[in-house]
DRENLUM-918457 format. One record per residue (C-alpha): x, y, z; residue number from 1. Coordinates in steps of 0.1 Angstrom, whole numbers, plus 5000, padded with zeros to 4 digits. Each point is the difference from the previous one (the first is absolute). Layout:
BEGIN
<u: X; v: Y; w: Z; k: NUM>
...
REM end
This chain:
BEGIN
<u: 3143; v: 8061; w: 3376; k: 1>
<u: 4993; v: 5032; w: 5012; k: 2>
<u: 5037; v: 5015; w: 4991; k: 3>
<u: 4995; v: 4987; w: 4966; k: 4>
<u: 4971; v: 5017; w: 4995; k: 5>
<u: 5013; v: 5034; w: 5013; k: 6>
<u: 5031; v: 4997; w: 4975; k: 7>
<u: 4978; v: 4991; w: 4971; k: 8>
<u: 4978; v: 5031; w: 5008; k: 9>
<u: 5031; v: 5022; w: 5005; k: 10>
<u: 5013; v: 4985; w: 4964; k: 11>
<u: 4965; v: 5011; w: 4985; k: 12>
<u: 5001; v: 5032; w: 5012; k: 13>
<u: 5037; v: 5007; w: 4990; k: 14>
<u: 4989; v: 4991; w: 4965; k: 15>
<u: 4974; v: 5024; w: 5001; k: 16>
<u: 5018; v: 5031; w: 5009; k: 17>
<u: 5026; v: 4992; w: 4977; k: 18>
<u: 4975; v: 4997; w: 4971; k: 19>
<u: 4984; v: 5032; w: 5011; k: 20>
<u: 5027; v: 5019; w: 5001; k: 21>
<u: 5020; v: 4989; w: 4969; k: 22>
<u: 4979; v: 5019; w: 4979; k: 23>
<u: 5006; v: 5036; w: 5015; k: 24>
<u: 5038; v: 4989; w: 4999; k: 25>
<u: 4998; v: 4996; w: 4964; k: 26>
<u: 4978; v: 5026; w: 4989; k: 27>
<u: 5013; v: 5024; w: 4974; k: 28>
<u: 5012; v: 5031; w: 5014; k: 29>
<u: 4974; v: 5033; w: 4996; k: 30>
<u: 4991; v: 5010; w: 4965; k: 31>
<u: 5006; v: 4970; w: 4984; k: 32>
<u: 4978; v: 4988; w: 4972; k: 33>
<u: 4981; v: 4972; w: 5010; k: 34>
<u: 5004; v: 4963; w: 4979; k: 35>
<u: 4984; v: 5004; w: 4965; k: 36>
<u: 4973; v: 4976; w: 4987; k: 37>
<u: 5013; v: 4980; w: 4971; k: 38>
<u: 5003; v: 5011; w: 4964; k: 39>
<u: 4972; v: 4983; w: 4983; k: 40>
<u: 5004; v: 4989; w: 4963; k: 41>
<u: 4978; v: 5026; w: 4984; k: 42>
<u: 5017; v: 5028; w: 5014; k: 43>
<u: 5037; v: 4986; w: 4990; k: 44>
<u: 4980; v: 4998; w: 4965; k: 45>
<u: 4990; v: 5035; w: 4998; k: 46>
<u: 5031; v: 5014; w: 5016; k: 47>
<u: 5023; v: 4980; w: 4974; k: 48>
<u: 4978; v: 5005; w: 4971; k: 49>
<u: 5015; v: 5033; w: 4988; k: 50>
<u: 5033; v: 4988; w: 4996; k: 51>
<u: 4999; v: 4961; w: 4995; k: 52>
<u: 5008; v: 5001; w: 4964; k: 53>
<u: 5033; v: 5023; w: 5005; k: 54>
<u: 5031; v: 4986; w: 4987; k: 55>
<u: 5014; v: 4978; w: 5028; k: 56>
<u: 5032; v: 5021; w: 5009; k: 57>
<u: 4975; v: 5032; w: 4999; k: 58>
<u: 4977; v: 4979; w: 5023; k: 59>
<u: 5027; v: 4994; w: 5028; k: 60>
<u: 5011; v: 5030; w: 5000; k: 61>
<u: 4966; v: 5015; w: 5007; k: 62>
<u: 4997; v: 4977; w: 5026; k: 63>
<u: 5028; v: 5009; w: 5014; k: 64>
<u: 4998; v: 5038; w: 5002; k: 65>
<u: 4965; v: 4998; w: 5012; k: 66>
<u: 5011; v: 4991; w: 5033; k: 67>
<u: 5020; v: 5035; w: 5001; k: 68>
<u: 4968; v: 5017; w: 4990; k: 69>
<u: 5020; v: 5036; w: 5012; k: 70>
<u: 5031; v: 4996; w: 4984; k: 71>
<u: 4972; v: 4993; w: 4965; k: 72>
<u: 4985; v: 5036; w: 5007; k: 73>
<u: 5033; v: 5013; w: 5002; k: 74>
<u: 5014; v: 4984; w: 4967; k: 75>
<u: 4968; v: 5006; w: 4981; k: 76>
<u: 4998; v: 5038; w: 5007; k: 77>
<u: 5041; v: 5003; w: 4993; k: 78>
<u: 4993; v: 4983; w: 4965; k: 79>
<u: 4970; v: 5022; w: 4992; k: 80>
<u: 5022; v: 5032; w: 5009; k: 81>
<u: 5026; v: 4987; w: 4978; k: 82>
<u: 4985; v: 4986; w: 4967; k: 83>
<u: 5030; v: 5006; w: 4976; k: 84>
<u: 5025; v: 4978; w: 5025; k: 85>
<u: 5006; v: 4963; w: 4983; k: 86>
<u: 5025; v: 4974; w: 4994; k: 87>
<u: 5034; v: 5009; w: 5017; k: 88>
<u: 4989; v: 5035; w: 5012; k: 89>
<u: 4969; v: 4988; w: 5018; k: 90>
<u: 5026; v: 4975; w: 5019; k: 91>
<u: 5023; v: 5023; w: 5006; k: 92>
<u: 4974; v: 5025; w: 5015; k: 93>
<u: 4988; v: 4969; w: 5021; k: 94>
<u: 5034; v: 4991; w: 5012; k: 95>
<u: 4998; v: 5020; w: 5033; k: 96>
<u: 4963; v: 4985; w: 5007; k: 97>
<u: 4999; v: 4978; w: 5027; k: 98>
<u: 4968; v: 4984; w: 4989; k: 99>
<u: 4993; v: 4962; w: 5000; k: 100>
<u: 5016; v: 4979; w: 4968; k: 101>
<u: 4965; v: 4996; w: 4988; k: 102>
<u: 4987; v: 5035; w: 5001; k: 103>
<u: 5033; v: 5010; w: 4982; k: 104>
<u: 4996; v: 4977; w: 4972; k: 105>
<u: 4963; v: 5015; w: 4997; k: 106>
<u: 5013; v: 5030; w: 4993; k: 107>
<u: 5008; v: 4992; w: 4966; k: 108>
<u: 4964; v: 4991; w: 4992; k: 109>
<u: 4983; v: 5029; w: 5013; k: 110>
<u: 4966; v: 4993; w: 4988; k: 111>
<u: 4998; v: 4973; w: 5026; k: 112>
<u: 5012; v: 5019; w: 5031; k: 113>
<u: 4972; v: 5028; w: 4988; k: 114>
<u: 4973; v: 4970; w: 5001; k: 115>
<u: 5013; v: 4990; w: 5037; k: 116>
<u: 5001; v: 5036; w: 5010; k: 117>
<u: 4961; v: 5009; w: 4986; k: 118>
<u: 4993; v: 4966; w: 5016; k: 119>
<u: 5015; v: 5003; w: 5030; k: 120>
<u: 4975; v: 4982; w: 5029; k: 121>
<u: 5001; v: 4970; w: 4972; k: 122>
<u: 5039; v: 5002; w: 5003; k: 123>
<u: 5007; v: 5001; w: 5038; k: 124>
<u: 4967; v: 4968; w: 5000; k: 125>
<u: 5022; v: 4984; w: 4968; k: 126>
<u: 5033; v: 5001; w: 5025; k: 127>
<u: 4982; v: 4988; w: 5030; k: 128>
<u: 4984; v: 4968; w: 4981; k: 129>
<u: 5037; v: 4997; w: 4988; k: 130>
<u: 5016; v: 4998; w: 5035; k: 131>
<u: 4970; v: 4981; w: 5018; k: 132>
<u: 5001; v: 4972; w: 4970; k: 133>
<u: 5025; v: 5000; w: 4975; k: 134>
<u: 4990; v: 4964; w: 4983; k: 135>
<u: 4961; v: 5009; w: 5003; k: 136>
<u: 5005; v: 5031; w: 4979; k: 137>
<u: 5027; v: 4982; w: 4973; k: 138>
<u: 4974; v: 4972; w: 4999; k: 139>
<u: 4971; v: 5026; w: 4991; k: 140>
<u: 5019; v: 5014; w: 4970; k: 141>
<u: 5002; v: 4967; w: 4984; k: 142>
<u: 4965; v: 4995; w: 5007; k: 143>
<u: 4990; v: 5036; w: 4983; k: 144>
<u: 5023; v: 4992; w: 4969; k: 145>
<u: 4984; v: 4964; w: 5001; k: 146>
<u: 4968; v: 5018; w: 4993; k: 147>
<u: 5009; v: 5027; w: 4979; k: 148>
<u: 5012; v: 4974; w: 4978; k: 149>
<u: 4973; v: 4978; w: 4999; k: 150>
<u: 4979; v: 5034; w: 4991; k: 151>
<u: 5019; v: 5002; w: 4968; k: 152>
<u: 5016; v: 5033; w: 5013; k: 153>
<u: 5037; v: 4990; w: 5007; k: 154>
<u: 5023; v: 4990; w: 4971; k: 155>
<u: 5031; v: 5011; w: 4987; k: 156>
<u: 5000; v: 5033; w: 4981; k: 157>
<u: 5026; v: 5023; w: 4986; k: 158>
<u: 5007; v: 5017; w: 5033; k: 159>
<u: 4999; v: 4968; w: 5021; k: 160>
<u: 5009; v: 4960; w: 5001; k: 161>
<u: 4977; v: 4975; w: 5018; k: 162>
<u: 5016; v: 4970; w: 5011; k: 163>
<u: 4983; v: 4967; w: 5016; k: 164>
<u: 5025; v: 4979; w: 5017; k: 165>
<u: 4978; v: 4969; w: 5020; k: 166>
<u: 4970; v: 5023; w: 5008; k: 167>
<u: 5023; v: 5028; w: 5007; k: 168>
<u: 4992; v: 5031; w: 4979; k: 169>
<u: 5031; v: 5023; w: 4995; k: 170>
<u: 4996; v: 5032; w: 4986; k: 171>
<u: 5032; v: 5018; w: 4986; k: 172>
<u: 5007; v: 5030; w: 4977; k: 173>
<u: 5003; v: 4991; w: 4964; k: 174>
<u: 5032; v: 5022; w: 4992; k: 175>
<u: 5027; v: 4994; w: 5029; k: 176>
<u: 5011; v: 5039; w: 4994; k: 177>
<u: 4962; v: 5016; w: 5006; k: 178>
<u: 4969; v: 4996; w: 5024; k: 179>
<u: 4968; v: 5005; w: 4992; k: 180>
<u: 4974; v: 5008; w: 5030; k: 181>
<u: 4968; v: 4980; w: 4996; k: 182>
<u: 4966; v: 5022; w: 5006; k: 183>
<u: 4969; v: 4979; w: 5001; k: 184>
<u: 4967; v: 5002; w: 5016; k: 185>
<u: 5001; v: 4973; w: 5029; k: 186>
<u: 4962; v: 5001; w: 5002; k: 187>
<u: 5001; v: 4987; w: 4964; k: 188>
<u: 5029; v: 4982; w: 4988; k: 189>
<u: 4997; v: 4970; w: 5028; k: 190>
<u: 4966; v: 4992; w: 4987; k: 191>
<u: 4966; v: 5010; w: 5021; k: 192>
<u: 5013; v: 5007; w: 5033; k: 193>
<u: 4989; v: 4974; w: 5024; k: 194>
<u: 5008; v: 5015; w: 5034; k: 195>
<u: 4979; v: 5022; w: 5020; k: 196>
<u: 4993; v: 5036; w: 4990; k: 197>
<u: 5020; v: 5013; w: 5030; k: 198>
<u: 5033; v: 4986; w: 4985; k: 199>
<u: 4994; v: 5008; w: 4969; k: 200>
<u: 5036; v: 5013; w: 4986; k: 201>
<u: 5006; v: 5036; w: 4990; k: 202>
<u: 5014; v: 5007; w: 4964; k: 203>
<u: 5025; v: 5031; w: 4992; k: 204>
<u: 5005; v: 5017; w: 4965; k: 205>
<u: 5038; v: 5018; w: 4999; k: 206>
<u: 5001; v: 5037; w: 4994; k: 207>
<u: 5014; v: 5012; w: 4968; k: 208>
<u: 5032; v: 5012; w: 5015; k: 209>
<u: 5008; v: 4963; w: 4997; k: 210>
<u: 4992; v: 4997; w: 4968; k: 211>
<u: 4966; v: 4985; w: 4995; k: 212>
<u: 4972; v: 5017; w: 4977; k: 213>
<u: 4971; v: 5016; w: 5020; k: 214>
<u: 4978; v: 4973; w: 5014; k: 215>
<u: 4978; v: 4981; w: 4974; k: 216>
<u: 4965; v: 5000; w: 5001; k: 217>
<u: 4995; v: 4961; w: 4998; k: 218>
<u: 5025; v: 4999; w: 5030; k: 219>
<u: 4977; v: 4983; w: 5026; k: 220>
<u: 4988; v: 4975; w: 4978; k: 221>
<u: 5031; v: 4990; w: 4979; k: 222>
<u: 5015; v: 4965; w: 5013; k: 223>
<u: 5037; v: 5005; w: 4987; k: 224>
<u: 5031; v: 5019; w: 5006; k: 225>
<u: 5010; v: 5037; w: 4994; k: 226>
<u: 5034; v: 5007; w: 4996; k: 227>
<u: 5020; v: 5034; w: 5001; k: 228>
<u: 5035; v: 5009; w: 5000; k: 229>
<u: 5030; v: 4974; w: 5002; k: 230>
<u: 5021; v: 5004; w: 5028; k: 231>
<u: 5039; v: 4993; w: 4995; k: 232>
<u: 5012; v: 4968; w: 5021; k: 233>
<u: 5036; v: 5007; w: 5017; k: 234>
<u: 5017; v: 4977; w: 5022; k: 235>
<u: 4997; v: 5024; w: 5030; k: 236>
<u: 4964; v: 4991; w: 4999; k: 237>
<u: 4993; v: 4967; w: 4983; k: 238>
<u: 5014; v: 4964; w: 5007; k: 239>
<u: 5006; v: 5002; w: 5035; k: 240>
<u: 4965; v: 4986; w: 5013; k: 241>
<u: 4982; v: 4968; w: 4987; k: 242>
<u: 4967; v: 4982; w: 5017; k: 243>
<u: 5005; v: 4967; w: 5008; k: 244>
<u: 4966; v: 4986; w: 4994; k: 245>
<u: 5009; v: 4963; w: 5010; k: 246>
<u: 5007; v: 5016; w: 5034; k: 247>
<u: 4975; v: 5033; w: 4999; k: 248>
<u: 5027; v: 5021; w: 5011; k: 249>
<u: 5026; v: 5026; w: 4983; k: 250>
<u: 5035; v: 4991; w: 4995; k: 251>
<u: 5026; v: 5029; w: 4998; k: 252>
<u: 5032; v: 5000; w: 4976; k: 253>
<u: 5029; v: 5018; w: 5012; k: 254>
<u: 5021; v: 4990; w: 4972; k: 255>
<u: 4989; v: 5019; w: 4971; k: 256>
<u: 5023; v: 5032; w: 5009; k: 257>
<u: 4966; v: 5020; w: 5011; k: 258>
<u: 5012; v: 5032; w: 5014; k: 259>
<u: 4969; v: 4998; w: 5027; k: 260>
<u: 5005; v: 4967; w: 5009; k: 261>
<u: 5038; v: 4999; w: 5005; k: 262>
<u: 4994; v: 5031; w: 5027; k: 263>
<u: 5018; v: 4985; w: 5030; k: 264>
<u: 4968; v: 5005; w: 5024; k: 265>
<u: 4980; v: 4977; w: 4974; k: 266>
<u: 5028; v: 4973; w: 4987; k: 267>
<u: 5009; v: 4992; w: 5034; k: 268>
<u: 4965; v: 4982; w: 5006; k: 269>
<u: 5009; v: 4974; w: 4974; k: 270>
<u: 5032; v: 4992; w: 5005; k: 271>
<u: 4994; v: 4966; w: 5018; k: 272>
<u: 4986; v: 4983; w: 4972; k: 273>
<u: 4958; v: 5012; w: 5008; k: 274>
<u: 4989; v: 5015; w: 4971; k: 275>
<u: 4963; v: 5002; w: 5010; k: 276>
<u: 4987; v: 5039; w: 5008; k: 277>
<u: 4997; v: 5015; w: 5031; k: 278>
<u: 4981; v: 5028; w: 5012; k: 279>
<u: 5023; v: 5028; w: 5014; k: 280>
<u: 4985; v: 5016; w: 5027; k: 281>
<u: 5022; v: 5032; w: 4999; k: 282>
<u: 4983; v: 5010; w: 4967; k: 283>
<u: 4966; v: 5004; w: 5013; k: 284>
<u: 5006; v: 5030; w: 5017; k: 285>
<u: 4976; v: 4998; w: 5023; k: 286>
<u: 4967; v: 4991; w: 4981; k: 287>
<u: 4980; v: 4976; w: 5025; k: 288>
<u: 4995; v: 4961; w: 4989; k: 289>
<u: 4965; v: 4987; w: 4997; k: 290>
<u: 5004; v: 4979; w: 5038; k: 291>
<u: 5014; v: 4991; w: 5028; k: 292>
<u: 5013; v: 4970; w: 4985; k: 293>
<u: 5017; v: 5016; w: 4970; k: 294>
<u: 5012; v: 5027; w: 5022; k: 295>
<u: 5018; v: 4975; w: 5025; k: 296>
<u: 5017; v: 4981; w: 4972; k: 297>
<u: 5018; v: 5028; w: 4989; k: 298>
<u: 5002; v: 5024; w: 5030; k: 299>
<u: 4999; v: 4975; w: 5030; k: 300>
<u: 4992; v: 5016; w: 5031; k: 301>
<u: 5012; v: 4991; w: 5035; k: 302>
<u: 4986; v: 5004; w: 5035; k: 303>
<u: 5036; v: 5007; w: 5012; k: 304>
<u: 4998; v: 5035; w: 4975; k: 305>
<u: 4989; v: 5023; w: 5028; k: 306>
<u: 5027; v: 4987; w: 5025; k: 307>
<u: 5030; v: 5000; w: 4973; k: 308>
<u: 4988; v: 5035; w: 4993; k: 309>
<u: 5004; v: 5008; w: 5037; k: 310>
<u: 5037; v: 4981; w: 5002; k: 311>
<u: 5013; v: 5018; w: 4972; k: 312>
<u: 4987; v: 5035; w: 5011; k: 313>
<u: 5021; v: 4990; w: 5036; k: 314>
<u: 4966; v: 4996; w: 5021; k: 315>
<u: 5010; v: 4966; w: 5011; k: 316>
<u: 5016; v: 5007; w: 5036; k: 317>
<u: 4982; v: 5036; w: 5006; k: 318>
<u: 4973; v: 5012; w: 5021; k: 319>
<u: 4986; v: 5028; w: 5015; k: 320>
<u: 4997; v: 5015; w: 5034; k: 321>
<u: 4970; v: 4986; w: 5018; k: 322>
<u: 4986; v: 4987; w: 5032; k: 323>
<u: 5015; v: 4969; w: 5000; k: 324>
<u: 5034; v: 4988; w: 5021; k: 325>
<u: 5035; v: 5008; w: 4990; k: 326>
<u: 5015; v: 5032; w: 4987; k: 327>
<u: 5002; v: 5013; w: 4962; k: 328>
<u: 5029; v: 5018; w: 4988; k: 329>
<u: 5008; v: 5022; w: 4970; k: 330>
<u: 5035; v: 5011; w: 4986; k: 331>
<u: 5013; v: 5024; w: 5022; k: 332>
<u: 4982; v: 4987; w: 5030; k: 333>
<u: 5014; v: 4985; w: 5029; k: 334>
<u: 4992; v: 4964; w: 5006; k: 335>
<u: 4969; v: 4992; w: 5020; k: 336>
<u: 4987; v: 5034; w: 4989; k: 337>
<u: 4981; v: 5013; w: 4971; k: 338>
<u: 4996; v: 5036; w: 4984; k: 339>
<u: 4962; v: 5002; w: 5010; k: 340>
<u: 4981; v: 4999; w: 5034; k: 341>
<u: 4982; v: 4964; w: 5004; k: 342>
<u: 4981; v: 4986; w: 5029; k: 343>
<u: 5024; v: 4971; w: 5002; k: 344>
<u: 5025; v: 4996; w: 5026; k: 345>
<u: 5033; v: 5016; w: 5000; k: 346>
<u: 5012; v: 5034; w: 4996; k: 347>
<u: 4993; v: 5023; w: 4967; k: 348>
<u: 5029; v: 5022; w: 4985; k: 349>
<u: 5008; v: 5024; w: 4970; k: 350>
<u: 5035; v: 5009; w: 4988; k: 351>
<u: 5013; v: 5028; w: 5028; k: 352>
<u: 4978; v: 4989; w: 5028; k: 353>
<u: 5015; v: 4985; w: 5028; k: 354>
<u: 4991; v: 4967; w: 5010; k: 355>
<u: 4969; v: 4989; w: 5020; k: 356>
<u: 4983; v: 5035; w: 4984; k: 357>
<u: 4981; v: 5008; w: 4964; k: 358>
<u: 4995; v: 5033; w: 4988; k: 359>
<u: 4965; v: 4998; w: 5001; k: 360>
<u: 4977; v: 4990; w: 5027; k: 361>
<u: 4990; v: 4964; w: 5004; k: 362>
<u: 4982; v: 4980; w: 5023; k: 363>
<u: 5028; v: 4977; w: 5012; k: 364>
<u: 5015; v: 5006; w: 5039; k: 365>
<u: 5028; v: 5027; w: 5001; k: 366>
<u: 5005; v: 5033; w: 4993; k: 367>
<u: 4996; v: 5015; w: 4962; k: 368>
<u: 5024; v: 5028; w: 4994; k: 369>
<u: 5009; v: 5021; w: 4969; k: 370>
<u: 5037; v: 5014; w: 4993; k: 371>
<u: 5001; v: 5034; w: 5019; k: 372>
<u: 4977; v: 4993; w: 5027; k: 373>
<u: 5011; v: 4991; w: 5036; k: 374>
<u: 4997; v: 4964; w: 5011; k: 375>
<u: 4969; v: 4992; w: 5017; k: 376>
<u: 4976; v: 5023; w: 4981; k: 377>
<u: 4982; v: 5004; w: 4969; k: 378>
<u: 4984; v: 5026; w: 4979; k: 379>
<u: 4971; v: 4980; w: 4989; k: 380>
<u: 4977; v: 4981; w: 5019; k: 381>
<u: 5004; v: 4962; w: 5001; k: 382>
<u: 4979; v: 4971; w: 5015; k: 383>
<u: 5033; v: 4981; w: 5016; k: 384>
<u: 5001; v: 4995; w: 5036; k: 385>
<u: 5031; v: 5029; w: 5004; k: 386>
<u: 4999; v: 5035; w: 5003; k: 387>
<u: 4969; v: 5018; w: 4985; k: 388>
<u: 4998; v: 5036; w: 4988; k: 389>
<u: 4970; v: 5020; w: 5013; k: 390>
<u: 4983; v: 5029; w: 4990; k: 391>
<u: 4993; v: 5027; w: 5023; k: 392>
<u: 4965; v: 4999; w: 5019; k: 393>
<u: 4981; v: 5015; w: 5026; k: 394>
<u: 5004; v: 4991; w: 5033; k: 395>
<u: 5033; v: 4973; w: 4994; k: 396>
<u: 5031; v: 5000; w: 5016; k: 397>
<u: 5030; v: 4992; w: 4981; k: 398>
<u: 4997; v: 5013; w: 4965; k: 399>
<u: 5023; v: 5004; w: 4967; k: 400>
<u: 5000; v: 5035; w: 4990; k: 401>
<u: 5020; v: 5021; w: 4975; k: 402>
<u: 5027; v: 5018; w: 5011; k: 403>
<u: 4993; v: 5037; w: 5005; k: 404>
<u: 5019; v: 5024; w: 4977; k: 405>
<u: 5028; v: 5021; w: 5022; k: 406>
<u: 4985; v: 5037; w: 5012; k: 407>
<u: 4964; v: 4986; w: 4987; k: 408>
<u: 4971; v: 4997; w: 5029; k: 409>
<u: 4983; v: 4966; w: 5000; k: 410>
<u: 4967; v: 5020; w: 5000; k: 411>
<u: 4994; v: 5026; w: 4975; k: 412>
<u: 4983; v: 5028; w: 5017; k: 413>
<u: 4966; v: 5008; w: 4986; k: 414>
<u: 4994; v: 5034; w: 4979; k: 415>
<u: 4985; v: 5030; w: 5012; k: 416>
<u: 4975; v: 4997; w: 4973; k: 417>
<u: 4992; v: 4969; w: 5004; k: 418>
<u: 4970; v: 4981; w: 5012; k: 419>
<u: 5004; v: 4982; w: 5032; k: 420>
<u: 4992; v: 4965; w: 5005; k: 421>
<u: 4966; v: 4992; w: 5012; k: 422>
<u: 4994; v: 4993; w: 5037; k: 423>
<u: 4977; v: 4968; w: 4999; k: 424>
<u: 5007; v: 4968; w: 4992; k: 425>
<u: 4981; v: 4981; w: 4970; k: 426>
<u: 4969; v: 4986; w: 5008; k: 427>
<u: 4991; v: 4965; w: 4990; k: 428>
<u: 4973; v: 5010; w: 4980; k: 429>
<u: 5003; v: 5009; w: 4963; k: 430>
<u: 5013; v: 5034; w: 4993; k: 431>
<u: 4969; v: 5008; w: 4980; k: 432>
<u: 4976; v: 4997; w: 5027; k: 433>
<u: 5012; v: 5033; w: 5018; k: 434>
<u: 4982; v: 5031; w: 5002; k: 435>
<u: 5003; v: 5022; w: 4966; k: 436>
<u: 4996; v: 5031; w: 5022; k: 437>
<u: 5032; v: 4997; w: 5023; k: 438>
<u: 5020; v: 5025; w: 4977; k: 439>
<u: 4992; v: 5031; w: 5022; k: 440>
<u: 5008; v: 4987; w: 5029; k: 441>
<u: 5030; v: 4982; w: 4991; k: 442>
<u: 5012; v: 5036; w: 4988; k: 443>
<u: 4994; v: 5015; w: 5030; k: 444>
<u: 5018; v: 4974; w: 5022; k: 445>
<u: 5032; v: 5004; w: 4973; k: 446>
<u: 5001; v: 5038; w: 5009; k: 447>
<u: 5001; v: 4992; w: 5034; k: 448>
<u: 5029; v: 4978; w: 4994; k: 449>
<u: 5024; v: 5022; w: 4976; k: 450>
<u: 5020; v: 5011; w: 5030; k: 451>
<u: 5009; v: 4968; w: 5010; k: 452>
<u: 5011; v: 4986; w: 4964; k: 453>
<u: 5043; v: 5002; w: 5009; k: 454>
<u: 4991; v: 4976; w: 5030; k: 455>
<u: 5002; v: 4961; w: 4995; k: 456>
<u: 4968; v: 4988; w: 4989; k: 457>
<u: 4982; v: 4990; w: 5038; k: 458>
<u: 4984; v: 4967; w: 5005; k: 459>
<u: 4961; v: 4996; w: 4987; k: 460>
<u: 4977; v: 5008; w: 5024; k: 461>
<u: 4981; v: 4976; w: 5022; k: 462>
<u: 4967; v: 5013; w: 4992; k: 463>
<u: 4991; v: 4985; w: 4966; k: 464>
<u: 4970; v: 5027; w: 4998; k: 465>
<u: 5025; v: 5029; w: 4991; k: 466>
<u: 5012; v: 5010; w: 4964; k: 467>
<u: 4978; v: 5000; w: 4973; k: 468>
<u: 4974; v: 4981; w: 5019; k: 469>
<u: 4982; v: 5027; w: 5019; k: 470>
<u: 4979; v: 5012; w: 4970; k: 471>
<u: 4984; v: 4962; w: 5000; k: 472>
<u: 4974; v: 5012; w: 5029; k: 473>
<u: 4998; v: 4965; w: 5018; k: 474>
REM end
C-alpha cells in the first residue's frame, strides 16, 4: 500500500515537472512577435472595402502582391520613373527584375501600384490578413459586393461587367483588350458605414499622371465610380490568376504562355497538379510577419539552430585550454601539449622549444627556458619550484649581477666636485619634521670631509646625532 502511494506521488511529480518545463522548451526565439489576436469582421470590412469592387483578376494580383510590400515599393518607383514604358517595351525592361509574378503583372497597371505604395501601411496589413486567413478575406470581398449591389451602386457599365452566379458576384472587364480601374469612395458606395469609426475605410483619388481629371468637388458624397485611362491587357499580365469563389482561394494557370509565370522558379511549383497559390517567403525580402504563428509557418525555427551553426563552423569537437583534466593540442604541437600555458597537468611547449620547457614562465614544475639561455636559468622571475632569479639586495649572499665591462671598475669613483654622501642613516620620522636651520652646519661638515672624497664611502656613524641633526637644539 505504501509502495503504491509512493509510485503515484512520483508519477504526479513527473507530470507536473514535464508540464512546467514544456512551455519553456517550446517558447519562440527572442525577438519573435507574440501571437496576434484574431482579426474581427469589422476590421476586415474596412480593410477590403477600397478594392472589393476591382475586377476579379486584378483583385487577385493585388492580394498576392500585398504579401510582398517591399517589392511593391520597388515596382511603383520603377514605373513612376518610366511613365513612357508600356506594352512590350515595359515587359522588356522588366525582364531582368526578380520580383514576384504578381508584382510584375501589376507593373502594367501603375495606377494600382501607386495606390499601394501611397498606402503602404494598408498594403502590409492587407497582406498580413491574406496570409492569416485567405478564405476569410475572399468571403469578405463577396460580402462587400453584396452590400454595394443592395445599395444600387454595383451594376454593369461600359467599363466593367457584373455577373451574379448562385449568390457569387463576379466582376470582369467589359472589353477583353482594356482594363479600367474603378475609383470610388468606400464610405459611400456600400451604403452607410456599419462598423466602428476606427475601422472606417480610407479613399484615394489618383493623381493626374494616370489620366484622371482634378478631384471633383462632390467626391466625398458621390456614390458611383470615377474612371480614368484604360490600360491595355496583354497575355503577360492577365489571364494567369483566377479567384476560386467556391473554395475561397486563388488558382494559378501556367498554360497561358505568360513569360512571368513560365519562369522555372515559379512554374515548377505547380507541376504536381496543385494550382493553388502559395506564398513565397523569398520575395518577402526580410519584411517581418504579423505574429509568431505566421512567421513560424513560413520561417520555421528549430531549437537545434545554434548547435547546427556550431557544427557547420567545425566547433563540435574543439575545446579550449582550461583547468580540467587532459591536454589540448593545436596544429603544430606535439600530442599532450598545448601552445599556451595552462593550469592542467603535463608539459607546455611551443614550436622550437625543448620538451618539458616553455618559452614563457609558468606555474608548472620543471625549469623554464628561452632559446639562448643556459639550462636551469631564466631571465624573468617565475613562480615555479625551479631555480629563481634574484636581484641584488643589501646584506644578501649569492646575488645575480650583470657582467662587468672589461677594464671598467665595478664602482665608479666620485668626481672631485661632487657632493659626498651624507653620513647619517634616514630616521624613521618624516623628513618634513627635520630642522630647517641645519644648512649652515651641513655646509661646515662638508668642508671638513672634502679631502676624503676619493676614498670609499664609510659606514654610517653609530652616533645618530651627527650630520644635520646638530641644529635641533635638543
